[in-house]
C-alpha positions in Angstrom: 0.0 0.0 0.0 2.8 2.4 0.8 4.4 1.7 -2.6 1.1 2.4 -4.4 0.6 5.6 -2.4 4.1 6.8 -3.4 3.3 6.1 -7.1 0.0 7.8 -7.1 1.4 10.8 -5.2 4.0 11.3 -7.8 1.2 11.8 -10.4 1.9 9.1 -12.9 -0.7 9.1 -15.7 -1.6 5.6 -17.0 -4.3 6.7 -19.4 -3.6 6.0 -23.1 -2.9 9.7 -23.7 -0.6 9.9 -20.7 1.3 6.7 -21.6 1.7 8.0 -25.2 3.2 11.2 -23.9 5.6 9.3 -21.6 6.9 7.0 -24.4 10.2 7.5 -26.1 10.6 8.0 -29.8 11.4 4.3 -30.5 8.4 3.1 -28.6 6.1 5.4 -30.6 7.7 4.2 -33.8 7.0 0.6 -32.8 3.4 1.3 -31.9 2.8 3.2 -35.2 4.3 0.2 -37.1 2.0 -2.2 -35.2 -1.0 0.0 -36.1 0.0 -0.1 -39.8 0.3 -3.9 -39.6 -3.1 -4.1 -38.1 -4.6 -1.9 -40.9 -3.0 -4.1 -43.5 -4.3 -7.3 -41.9 -7.8 -5.8 -41.6 -7.8 -4.8 -45.2 -6.8 -8.3 -46.3 -9.4 -9.9 -44.0 -12.2 -7.8 -45.4 -11.1 -8.3 -49.0 -10.8 -12.1 -48.6 -14.1 -12.4 -46.8 -15.8 -10.6 -49.7 -14.0 -12.7 -52.3 -14.7 -16.0 -50.6 -18.4 -15.0 -50.1 -18.8 -14.3 -53.8 -16.9 -17.4 -54.8 -19.2 -19.6 -52.7 -22.4 -18.1 -54.0 -21.3 -18.2 -57.6 -19.9 -21.7 -57.3 -23.2 -23.0 -56.0 -25.1 -21.2 -58.7 -22.8 -22.5 -61.5 -22.9 -26.1 -60.3 -26.7 -26.1 -60.4 -26.6 -24.8 -64.0 -23.8 -27.2 -65.0 -25.8 -30.3 -64.0 -28.7 -29.2 -66.2 -26.4 -28.3 -69.2 -24.5 -31.5 -69.1 -27.7 -33.6 -68.9 -29.0 -31.7 -72.0 -25.6 -31.8 -73.7 -25.5 -28.0 -73.9 -21.7 -27.5 -73.9 -21.6 -24.0 -75.4 -24.1 -22.8 -72.8 -22.0 -24.3 -70.0 -18.9 -22.5 -71.2 -20.8 -19.2 -71.5 -22.2 -19.6 -68.0 -18.7 -20.2 -66.7 -17.7 -16.8 -68.1 -20.6 -15.0 -66.3 -19.6 -16.7 -63.0 -16.1 -15.2 -63.1 -15.8 -15.1 -59.2 -16.2 -18.8 -58.9 -13.0 -21.0 -59.0 -15.1 -24.0 -59.8 -16.7 -22.3 -62.8 -13.3 -21.2 -64.1 -11.8 -24.7 -63.8 -14.8 -26.4 -65.5 -15.1 -23.7 -68.1 -11.5 -24.2 -69.1 -12.0 -28.0 -69.3 -15.2 -27.6 -71.4 -13.6 -25.2 -73.7 -10.6 -27.5 -74.2 -13.1 -30.4 -74.9 -15.0 -28.4 -77.5 -11.8 -27.2 -79.2 -10.4 -30.8 -79.1 -13.5 -32.2 -80.8 -13.1 -29.5 -83.5 -9.5 -30.3 -84.0 -10.2 -34.1 -84.3 -12.8 -33.4 -87.0 -10.6 -31.3 -89.1 -7.1 -31.7 -90.5 -4.8 -28.7 -90.8 -1.6 -28.3 -92.8 0.5 -29.1 -89.6 -1.7 -31.9 -88.4 0.2 -34.5 -86.3 -2.6 -37.0 -86.0 -5.0 -37.9 -83.2 -4.4 -37.0 -79.6 -5.9 -38.0 -76.2 -8.8 -35.6 -75.7 -9.4 -36.7 -72.2 -5.8 -36.1 -71.2 -5.9 -32.7 -72.9 -9.0 -31.7 -70.9 -7.5 -33.0 -67.7 -4.2 -31.1 -68.2 -6.1 -27.9 -69.0 -8.2 -28.2 -65.8 -5.0 -28.9 -63.7 -3.5 -25.7 -65.0 -6.7 -23.8 -64.2 -6.8 -25.3 -60.7 -3.3 -24.1 -60.0 -4.1 -20.6 -61.1 -7.3 -20.5 -59.0 -5.6 -21.9 -55.9 -3.0 -19.2 -56.2 -5.7 -16.6 -56.6 -7.6 -17.9 -53.5 -4.4 -17.7 -51.5 -3.7 -14.1 -52.5 -3.0 -12.0 -49.5 -2.7 -14.9 -47.1 1.1 -14.7 -47.1 0.9 -11.1 -45.8 -1.7 -12.1 -43.2 0.6 -14.9 -42.0 3.5 -12.4 -41.9 1.6 -10.0 -39.7 0.4 -12.8 -37.4 3.9 -14.2 -36.9 5.9 -11.0 -36.7 3.6 -8.7 -34.7 4.4 -10.4 -31.3 8.1 -10.0 -32.0 7.7 -6.3 -32.9 5.8 -5.8 -29.7 8.5 -7.7 -27.8 11.0 -5.4 -29.3 9.1 -2.4 -27.9 8.9 -4.3 -24.5 12.7 -4.8 -24.4 13.3 -1.1 -25.2 10.8 0.0 -22.6 12.5 -2.2 -19.9 15.9 -0.7 -20.9 14.4 2.8 -20.5 13.1 1.8 -17.1 16.6 0.7 -15.9 18.1 3.9 -17.4 15.4 5.9 -15.4 16.4 4.1 -12.2 20.1 4.8 -12.7 19.5 8.5 -13.6 17.2 8.9 -10.6 19.8 7.4 -8.3 17.6 4.5 -7.4 14.6 6.7 -6.7 10.9 5.9 -6.6 8.6 4.1 -9.0 7.9 7.2 -11.0 11.4 6.8 -12.5 10.4 3.5 -14.1 6.7 3.9 -14.6 7.1 5.3 -18.1 9.3 2.6 -19.3 7.1 -0.1 -17.8 4.0 1.4 -19.5 5.9 1.4 -22.8 6.7 -2.3 -22.4 3.2 -3.3 -21.4 1.5 -1.3 -24.2 3.8 -2.6 -26.9 3.3 -6.2 -25.8 -0.5 -5.8 -25.6 -0.7 -4.1 -29.0 1.5 -6.7 -30.6 -0.8 -9.5 -29.3 -3.9 -7.6 -30.3 -2.6 -7.4 -33.9 -1.3 -11.0 -34.0 -4.2 -13.0 -32.5 -6.9 -12.1 -35.1 -4.4 -12.3 -37.9 -3.5 -15.9 -37.0 -7.1 -16.9 -36.4 -8.2 -15.6 -39.8 -5.2 -17.0 -41.6 -6.1 -20.5 -40.3 -9.8 -20.0 -41.2 -9.0 -18.8 -44.7 -6.6 -21.7 -45.2 -9.5 -24.0 -44.3 -11.7 -22.3 -46.9 -9.0 -22.6 -49.6 -8.7 -26.3 -48.9 -12.5 -26.7 -49.2 -12.5 -24.9 -52.5 -9.7 -27.2 -53.7 -11.9 -30.2 -52.8 -14.8 -28.7 -54.7 -12.6 -28.0 -57.8 -11.2 -31.6 -57.7 -14.6 -33.1 -57.3 -16.3 -31.2 -60.2 -13.2 -31.7 -62.4 -13.3 -35.4 -61.8 -17.1 -35.5 -62.7 -16.3 -33.6 -65.9 -13.6 -36.1 -66.9 -16.1 -38.9 -66.2 -18.6 -37.1 -68.4 -16.1 -36.7 -71.2 -15.2 -40.4 -71.0 -18.9 -41.5 -71.2 -19.6 -38.9 -73.9 -16.8 -40.4 -76.0 -18.5 -43.8 -76.0 -21.7 -42.4 -77.5 -20.2 -39.8 -79.9 
């Protein structure tokens, strides 16, 4: 109680404004950098939530249309529908496969001046969809590297501010000749604020990074499933063409 009374008597201000005024230049730079990291992470989170939401809605819509088009053998309509669902990774993969299928059928019917003979149409369709899946997976992961960087480095940036704050505290003690707690209160507040802000920035970034990774894996499963169904359709279609 006596120690607390001494601290309060010396007029230390532990409000946010008071602690900001007590901080040294380096601690302020650390906090500003952490705030910038938070803004970057927040922008990525909002952009990815919107992108994944559109991808989910358009993928469901396209899959429903695709089933009808394949049953009715409306290939051109399925390709056209894929172009209108440009936010759906599933639509882009299937659209690329269907377009390759139609182009392959046309190439098999006609002979050009540089014709090298027949080719495996199913393999061509499969390769085209594999390339499309790689592109779409990379697109789905856009921004996640930055989010992971923020989540992994923010605690260390805060720890850096903590270390500097503790150093300032010891310097305050030495300059005060071993005086009261007021000599170290500013440095301790710097250390605590820097640590807290670093954790506040890192925790949601890590949580959202893991959640987004799970979404990307779910989209990969959907792309693989629909691509496999399209390959099966091409194989069956070849038996009746």
